[in-house]
C-alpha atoms as a printed R data frame, in Angstrom:
    type eleno elety resid chain resno       x       y       z
1   ATOM     1    CA   MET     A     1 -17.764  -9.975 -10.297
2   ATOM     2    CA   LEU     A     2 -18.884  -6.745  -8.502
3   ATOM     3    CA   LEU     A     3 -17.773  -6.074  -5.653
4   ATOM     4    CA   THR     A     4 -20.055  -4.307  -2.395
5   ATOM     5    CA   LYS     A     5 -18.727  -1.658  -0.200
6   ATOM     6    CA   ASP     A     6 -19.854  -3.809   2.746
7   ATOM     7    CA   TRP     A     7 -17.478  -6.908   1.203
8   ATOM     8    CA   LEU     A     8 -14.500  -4.125   0.829
9   ATOM     9    CA   LEU     A     9 -14.832  -3.143   4.609
10  ATOM    10    CA   THR     A    10 -15.168  -6.619   5.940
11  ATOM    11    CA   SER     A    11 -11.877  -7.668   4.075
12  ATOM    12    CA   TRP     A    12  -9.992  -4.486   5.706
13  ATOM    13    CA   ASP     A    13  -8.133  -7.137   7.887
14  ATOM    14    CA   MET     A    14  -6.519  -8.435   4.593
15  ATOM    15    CA   GLY     A    15  -5.886  -5.181   2.860
16  ATOM    16    CA   ARG     A    16  -5.386  -2.901   6.052
17  ATOM    17    CA   ARG     A    17  -1.494  -3.432   5.061
18  ATOM    18    CA   ILE     A    18  -1.718  -0.959   2.479
19  ATOM    19    CA   TRP     A    19  -1.925   1.852   4.572
20  ATOM    20    CA   GLY     A    20   0.119   0.609   7.341
21  ATOM    21    CA   VAL     A    21  -2.446   0.177  10.075
22  ATOM    22    CA   GLY     A    22  -1.530  -2.562  12.929
23  ATOM    23    CA   SER     A    23   0.681  -4.385  10.376
24  ATOM    24    CA   LYS     A    24   4.347  -4.892   9.194
25  ATOM    25    CA   VAL     A    25   3.516  -5.196   5.626
26  ATOM    26    CA   ASP     A    26   4.715  -8.606   5.411
27  ATOM    27    CA   GLN     A    27   8.392  -7.554   6.691
28  ATOM    28    CA   PRO     A    28  11.282  -9.450   8.823
29  ATOM    29    CA   GLU     A    29  11.265  -7.751  12.004
30  ATOM    30    CA   SER     A    30  14.450  -7.105  11.691
31  ATOM    31    CA   THR     A    31  14.049  -4.425   8.998
32  ATOM    32    CA   GLN     A    32  10.413  -2.679   9.626
33  ATOM    33    CA   ARG     A    33  11.093  -0.680   6.544
34  ATOM    34    CA   GLY     A    34   8.560   0.076   3.834
35  ATOM    35    CA   VAL     A    35   5.631   1.546   5.736
36  ATOM    36    CA   SER     A    36   4.673   4.756   7.405
37  ATOM    37    CA   LYS     A    37   4.353   4.883  11.157
38  ATOM    38    CA   MET     A    38   0.583   6.391  10.981
39  ATOM    39    CA   VAL     A    39  -2.554   6.041  12.843
40  ATOM    40    CA   SER     A    40  -4.784   8.188  10.563
41  ATOM    41    CA   ALA     A    41  -8.199   6.183   9.809
42  ATOM    42    CA   PRO     A    42  -7.773   4.382   5.973
43  ATOM    43    CA   VAL     A    43  -8.902   6.880   3.104
44  ATOM    44    CA   PRO     A    44  -9.860   5.568  -0.513
45  ATOM    45    CA   ILE     A    45  -7.463   6.205  -2.835
46  ATOM    46    CA   ARG     A    46  -8.368   6.016  -6.681
47  ATOM    47    CA   SER     A    47  -5.821   5.204  -9.503
48  ATOM    48    CA   LEU     A    48  -5.876   8.488 -11.974
49  ATOM    49    CA   ALA     A    49  -5.592   8.400 -15.627
50  ATOM    50    CA   ALA     A    50  -5.249  10.424 -18.650
51  ATOM    51    CA   GLN     A    51  -9.144  11.393 -18.431
52  ATOM    52    CA   HIS     A    52  -8.159  12.870 -15.035
53  ATOM    53    CA   ARG     A    53  -5.568  15.361 -16.374
54  ATOM    54    CA   GLU     A    54  -7.938  18.336 -16.043
55  ATOM    55    CA   ARG     A    55  -8.514  17.722 -12.489
56  ATOM    56    CA   ILE     A    56  -4.881  16.894 -11.479
57  ATOM    57    CA   ALA     A    57  -3.951  20.433 -13.218
58  ATOM    58    CA   THR     A    58  -6.823  22.333 -11.076
59  ATOM    59    CA   HIS     A    59  -5.584  20.642  -8.207
60  ATOM    60    CA   LEU     A    60  -2.296  21.624  -8.319
61  ATOM    61    CA   LEU     A    61  -2.869  25.042 -10.072
62  ATOM    62    CA   SER     A    62  -5.145  25.426  -6.483
63  ATOM    63    CA   LEU     A    63  -1.673  25.279  -4.243
64  ATOM    64    CA   SER     A    64  -0.450  28.260  -3.198
65  ATOM    65    CA   PRO     A    65   3.128  29.531  -4.349
66  ATOM    66    CA   GLU     A    66   4.580  28.224  -1.358
67  ATOM    67    CA   ASP     A    67   3.150  24.794  -1.657
68  ATOM    68    CA   ARG     A    68   3.935  24.813  -5.592
69  ATOM    69    CA   TYR     A    69   7.475  25.738  -4.367
70  ATOM    70    CA   LEU     A    70   7.893  22.476  -1.702
71  ATOM    71    CA   ARG     A    71   5.854  20.259  -4.484
72  ATOM    72    CA   PHE     A    72   8.127  21.076  -7.457
73  ATOM    73    CA   GLY     A    73  11.464  22.614  -5.891
74  ATOM    74    CA   TYR     A    74  10.977  25.720  -7.317
75  ATOM    75    CA   PRO     A    75   8.067  28.477  -7.746
76  ATOM    76    CA   ALA     A    76   6.426  26.666 -10.513
77  ATOM    77    CA   SER     A    77   4.357  28.933 -12.894
78  ATOM    78    CA   ASP     A    78   0.601  27.967 -13.952
79  ATOM    79    CA   ALA     A    79   2.366  27.119 -17.453
80  ATOM    80    CA   GLN     A    80   4.901  25.183 -16.263
81  ATOM    81    CA   VAL     A    81   2.255  23.143 -14.014
82  ATOM    82    CA   ARG     A    82   0.532  22.663 -16.835
83  ATOM    83    CA   ARG     A    83   3.377  21.416 -18.901
84  ATOM    84    CA   TYR     A    84   4.041  19.020 -15.879
85  ATOM    85    CA   VAL     A    85   0.747  17.774 -16.313
86  ATOM    86    CA   ASP     A    86   0.399  17.537 -20.037
87  ATOM    87    CA   HIS     A    87   3.753  15.258 -19.730
88  ATOM    88    CA   ILE     A    88   2.938  12.825 -17.149
89  ATOM    89    CA   ASP     A    89   2.970   9.348 -18.794
90  ATOM    90    CA   PHE     A    90  -0.032   7.195 -17.437
91  ATOM    91    CA   ASP     A    91   1.075   4.123 -18.932
92  ATOM    92    CA   ARG     A    92   4.533   4.193 -17.516
93  ATOM    93    CA   ASP     A    93   3.563   5.603 -14.464
94  ATOM    94    CA   GLU     A    94   1.450   5.858 -11.315
95  ATOM    95    CA   VAL     A    95  -0.762   8.572 -10.358
96  ATOM    96    CA   ILE     A    96  -3.190   8.155  -7.535
97  ATOM    97    CA   GLY     A    97  -5.656  10.715  -5.463
98  ATOM    98    CA   VAL     A    98  -8.087  10.869  -2.790
99  ATOM    99    CA   PHE     A    99 -11.489  12.964  -3.577
100 ATOM   100    CA   ASN     A   100 -13.993  14.454  -1.517
101 ATOM   101    CA   ARG     A   101 -17.774  14.283  -1.627
102 ATOM   102    CA   ARG     A   102 -17.969  16.916  -4.171
103 ATOM   103    CA   LEU     A   103 -15.227  14.901  -6.551
104 ATOM   104    CA   GLU     A   104 -12.695  17.797  -5.760
105 ATOM   105    CA   LEU     A   105  -9.002  16.063  -5.914
106 ATOM   106    CA   ILE     A   106  -7.888  17.002  -2.549
107 ATOM   107    CA   ALA     A   107  -4.819  14.934  -2.530
108 ATOM   108    CA   MET     A   108  -2.127  13.351  -5.162
109 ATOM   109    CA   ALA     A   109   0.842  11.436  -5.491
110 ATOM   110    CA   HIS     A   110   3.055  10.669  -8.657
111 ATOM   111    CA   VAL     A   111   4.905   7.605  -8.955
112 ATOM   112    CA   ALA     A   112   7.810   8.174 -11.736
113 ATOM   113    CA   TYR     A   113   9.195   5.216 -12.890
114 ATOM   114    CA   ALA     A   114  12.488   5.286 -15.142
115 ATOM   115    CA   GLU     A   115  12.220   5.154 -18.560
116 ATOM   116    CA   HIS     A   116  15.515   3.071 -19.067
117 ATOM   117    CA   GLU     A   117  16.058  -0.257 -18.377
118 ATOM   118    CA   GLU     A   118  18.860   0.421 -16.521
119 ATOM   119    CA   PHE     A   119  16.913   1.975 -13.982
120 ATOM   120    CA   LYS     A   120  13.860   0.052 -13.748
121 ATOM   121    CA   SER     A   121  14.086  -1.137 -10.034
122 ATOM   122    CA   CYS     A   122  13.868   2.678  -9.409
123 ATOM   123    CA   ALA     A   123  11.025   5.134  -8.989
124 ATOM   124    CA   GLU     A   124  10.398   8.366  -7.570
125 ATOM   125    CA   PHE     A   125   7.564   9.740  -5.281
126 ATOM   126    CA   GLY     A   126   5.717  13.065  -4.925
127 ATOM   127    CA   VAL     A   127   2.753  14.243  -3.426
128 ATOM   128    CA   SER     A   128   0.865  17.530  -2.847
129 ATOM   129    CA   VAL     A   129  -2.396  17.839  -0.466
130 ATOM   130    CA   LEU     A   130  -4.597  20.972  -0.591
131 ATOM   131    CA   SER     A   131  -4.348  23.530   2.637
132 ATOM   132    CA   LYS     A   132  -7.975  22.884   3.860
133 ATOM   133    CA   ALA     A   133  -7.244  18.833   3.749
134 ATOM   134    CA   ARG     A   134  -3.838  18.865   5.915
135 ATOM   135    CA   GLY     A   135  -3.567  17.377   9.245
136 ATOM   136    CA   ARG     A   136  -5.594  13.959   8.143
137 ATOM   137    CA   GLY     A   137  -2.516  11.664   7.417
138 ATOM   138    CA   TYR     A   138  -3.448  11.639   3.460
139 ATOM   139    CA   GLY     A   139   0.531  12.365   2.753
140 ATOM   140    CA   ALA     A   140   1.568   9.359   4.631
141 ATOM   141    CA   GLN     A   141  -1.289   6.999   3.178
142 ATOM   142    CA   LEU     A   142  -0.575   8.098  -0.170
143 ATOM   143    CA   PHE     A   143   3.316   7.369   0.673
144 ATOM   144    CA   ASP     A   144   2.598   3.605   1.500
145 ATOM   145    CA   ARG     A   145  -0.011   3.079  -1.356
146 ATOM   146    CA   ALA     A   146   2.994   4.314  -3.755
147 ATOM   147    CA   MET     A   147   5.384   1.844  -1.899
148 ATOM   148    CA   MET     A   148   3.042  -1.173  -2.262
149 ATOM   149    CA   LEU     A   149   2.348  -0.127  -6.494
150 ATOM   150    CA   ALA     A   150   6.087   0.107  -6.536
151 ATOM   151    CA   ARG     A   151   6.447  -3.582  -4.984
152 ATOM   152    CA   SER     A   152   4.334  -4.959  -6.899
153 ATOM   153    CA   ARG     A   153   6.632  -3.604  -9.809
154 ATOM   154    CA   ASP     A   154   9.609  -5.264  -8.480
155 ATOM   155    CA   VAL     A   155  10.594  -1.677  -7.434
156 ATOM   156    CA   LYS     A   156  13.922  -1.979  -5.111
157 ATOM   157    CA   MET     A   157  14.676   1.599  -4.434
158 ATOM   158    CA   MET     A   158  11.954   4.531  -3.397
159 ATOM   159    CA   PHE     A   159  13.405   7.742  -3.830
160 ATOM   160    CA   ILE     A   160  12.107  11.543  -2.718
161 ATOM   161    CA   HIS     A   161  13.667  14.669  -3.637
162 ATOM   162    CA   ALA     A   162  12.557  17.756  -1.426
163 ATOM   163    CA   LEU     A   163  13.748  20.886   0.024
164 ATOM   164    CA   SER     A   164  14.877  20.468   3.427
165 ATOM   165    CA   GLU     A   165  12.356  22.882   4.554
166 ATOM   166    CA   ASN     A   166   9.675  20.477   3.427
167 ATOM   167    CA   THR     A   167   9.360  18.765   7.151
168 ATOM   168    CA   ALA     A   168   6.511  17.227   6.411
169 ATOM   169    CA   MET     A   169   7.280  15.324   3.279
170 ATOM   170    CA   LEU     A   170  10.570  14.329   5.137
171 ATOM   171    CA   LYS     A   171   8.916  12.998   8.138
172 ATOM   172    CA   ILE     A   172   6.579  10.774   6.113
173 ATOM   173    CA   ALA     A   173   9.879   9.537   5.006
174 ATOM   174    CA   ARG     A   174  11.741   8.912   8.137
175 ATOM   175    CA   ASN     A   175   8.715   7.352   9.481
176 ATOM   176    CA   ALA     A   176   8.909   4.659   6.589
177 ATOM   177    CA   GLY     A   177  12.596   4.032   7.450
178 ATOM   178    CA   ALA     A   178  14.203   6.180   4.621
179 ATOM   179    CA   THR     A   179  17.418   7.510   4.488
180 ATOM   180    CA   VAL     A   180  17.642  11.235   3.987
181 ATOM   181    CA   HIS     A   181  20.798  13.291   3.000
182 ATOM   182    CA   ARG     A   182  21.170  17.079   3.198
183 ATOM   183    CA   ASP     A   183  22.815  19.209   0.419
184 ATOM   184    CA   GLY     A   184  21.977  22.453   1.587
185 ATOM   185    CA   SER     A   185  18.520  23.731   0.641
186 ATOM   186    CA   GLU     A   186  17.911  20.094  -0.328
187 ATOM   187    CA   SER     A   187  17.512  16.352   0.899
188 ATOM   188    CA   GLU     A   188  17.176  13.354  -1.037
189 ATOM   189    CA   ALA     A   189  15.405  10.472   0.854
190 ATOM   190    CA   TYR     A   190  15.648   6.788  -0.225
191 ATOM   191    CA   LEU     A   191  13.694   3.661   1.054
192 ATOM   192    CA   GLN     A   192  14.953   0.021   0.083
193 ATOM   193    CA   LEU     A   193  11.662  -1.452  -0.286
194 ATOM   194    CA   PRO     A   194  11.473  -5.568   0.182
195 ATOM   195    CA   PRO     A   195  10.175  -7.780  -2.456
196 ATOM   196    CA   ALA     A   196   6.275  -8.180  -3.045
197 ATOM   197    CA   SER     A   197   4.637 -11.310  -1.915
198 ATOM   198    CA   PHE     A   198   1.465 -12.408  -2.484
199 ATOM   199    CA   ASP     A   199  -0.216 -10.766   0.547
200 ATOM   200    CA   THR     A   200   0.832  -7.269  -1.014
201 ATOM   201    CA   ARG     A   201  -0.704  -7.894  -4.351
202 ATOM   202    CA   MET     A   202  -3.761  -9.223  -2.754
203 ATOM   203    CA   SER     A   203  -3.424  -5.778  -0.612
204 ATOM   204    CA   LYS     A   204  -3.288  -4.245  -4.174
205 ATOM   205    CA   MET     A   205  -6.058  -5.603  -5.604
206 ATOM   206    CA   VAL     A   206  -8.616  -4.759  -2.312
207 ATOM   207    CA   ALA     A   207  -7.467  -1.105  -2.821
208 ATOM   208    CA   VAL     A   208  -7.616  -0.526  -6.136
209 ATOM   209    CA   GLN     A   209 -11.472  -2.080  -5.740
210 ATOM   210    CA   PHE     A   210 -12.259   0.010  -2.430
211 ATOM   211    CA   GLY     A   211 -10.825   3.440  -3.835
212 ATOM   212    CA   GLU     A   212 -12.622   2.825  -7.620
213 ATOM   213    CA   LEU     A   213 -15.891   1.809  -5.714
214 ATOM   214    CA   ASP     A   214 -15.791   4.996  -3.100
215 ATOM   215    CA   TYR     A   215 -15.406   7.216  -6.093
216 ATOM   216    CA   GLN     A   216 -18.469   5.746  -7.877
217 ATOM   217    CA   PHE     A   217 -20.731   6.222  -4.837
218 ATOM   218    CA   LYS     A   218 -19.594   9.709  -4.657
219 ATOM   219    CA   LYS     A   219 -19.869  10.612  -8.679
220 ATOM   220    CA   GLN     A   220 -23.538   8.732  -8.064
221 ATOM   221    CA   ALA     A   221 -24.333  10.990  -4.963
222 ATOM   222    CA   GLN     A   222 -23.201  13.992  -7.190
223 ATOM   223    CA   GLN     A   223 -25.177  13.074  -9.702
224 ATOM   224    CA   PHE     A   224 -28.475  12.877  -7.891
225 ATOM   225    CA   TRP     A   225 -27.978  16.158  -6.354
226 ATOM   226    CA   ASN     A   226 -27.597  17.725  -9.554
227 ATOM   227    CA   MET     A   227 -30.488  15.822 -10.597
228 ATOM   228    CA   LEU     A   228 -32.521  16.974  -7.774
229 ATOM   229    CA   GLY     A   229 -31.189  20.478  -8.136
230 ATOM   230    CA   GLY     A   230 -32.655  20.559 -11.793
231 ATOM   231    CA   LEU     A   231 -35.767  18.962 -10.918
232 ATOM   232    CA   GLN     A   232 -36.363  21.982  -8.535
233 ATOM   233    CA   GLU     A   233 -35.758  24.207 -11.078
234 ATOM   234    CA   ILE     A   234 -38.212  22.836 -13.081
235 ATOM   235    CA   ARG     A   235 -40.797  22.877 -10.344
236 ATOM   236    CA   GLN     A   236 -40.413  26.630  -9.561
237 ATOM   237    CA   GLY     A   237 -40.474  27.315 -13.009
238 ATOM   238    CA   VAL     A   238 -43.757  25.394 -13.251
239 ATOM   239    CA   ARG     A   239 -45.271  27.589 -10.328
240 ATOM   240    CA   ASP     A   240 -43.920  30.819 -11.909
241 ATOM   241    CA   GLY     A   241 -45.600  29.811 -15.073
242 ATOM   242    CA   ARG     A   242 -48.872  28.701 -12.948
243 ATOM   243    CA   HIS     A   243 -48.620  32.405 -11.092
244 ATOM   244    CA   GLN     A   244 -48.416  34.311 -14.355
245 ATOM   245    CA   SER     A   245 -51.294  32.124 -16.061
246 ATOM   246    CA   ALA     A   246 -53.467  33.073 -12.849
247 ATOM   247    CA   GLU     A   247 -52.775  36.875 -13.245
């Protein structure tokens, strides 16, 4: 069944747990972990796949040297960024992102799951946001979505490896209830996730549909404006041709 944007918006009461707005993400009041304390308006978040590698690479290569250092923990070169993108396993991991109206990937997160069966209940979170898109709560919302996705796969522990100077990431982790350990210039944060519930799985379904539909709307709008631009060029060419004929 094709879901409309109006249906998704009216279904927000069910899906708002995804972003942690006005909700405790179906946890006992005694724990209150596994959801970040944020008040930003919800943003459509889309799942990314192998066909988005070039968009992901463009996003990461657009980060400043300082931002690359915070994201990867070292001053990643262009070649190292490319190698990282080329080795993302979309079948195993979750990669999610936020697109603007020009379909530019302005924020993205990578939830990496352990390859070994022994550590299948663990996952690692990494996030990056372009400087022009900061201050809108995208990092926190991506973290909330990542936790929901991890819970739906029975992950019990989310790890965040960050430099101690990466205060924005550590704040997101702390707001979600993570325990942070410092070791010199690096910090390790981990968050124990509650088991997934029926509400968690329904929230995931609504969130995926919401993000996908928003992306398709933006894609269609961009194609429409591109078409209009082409028509204007054609019309201008016709006008120029008429003027030349008149001369």
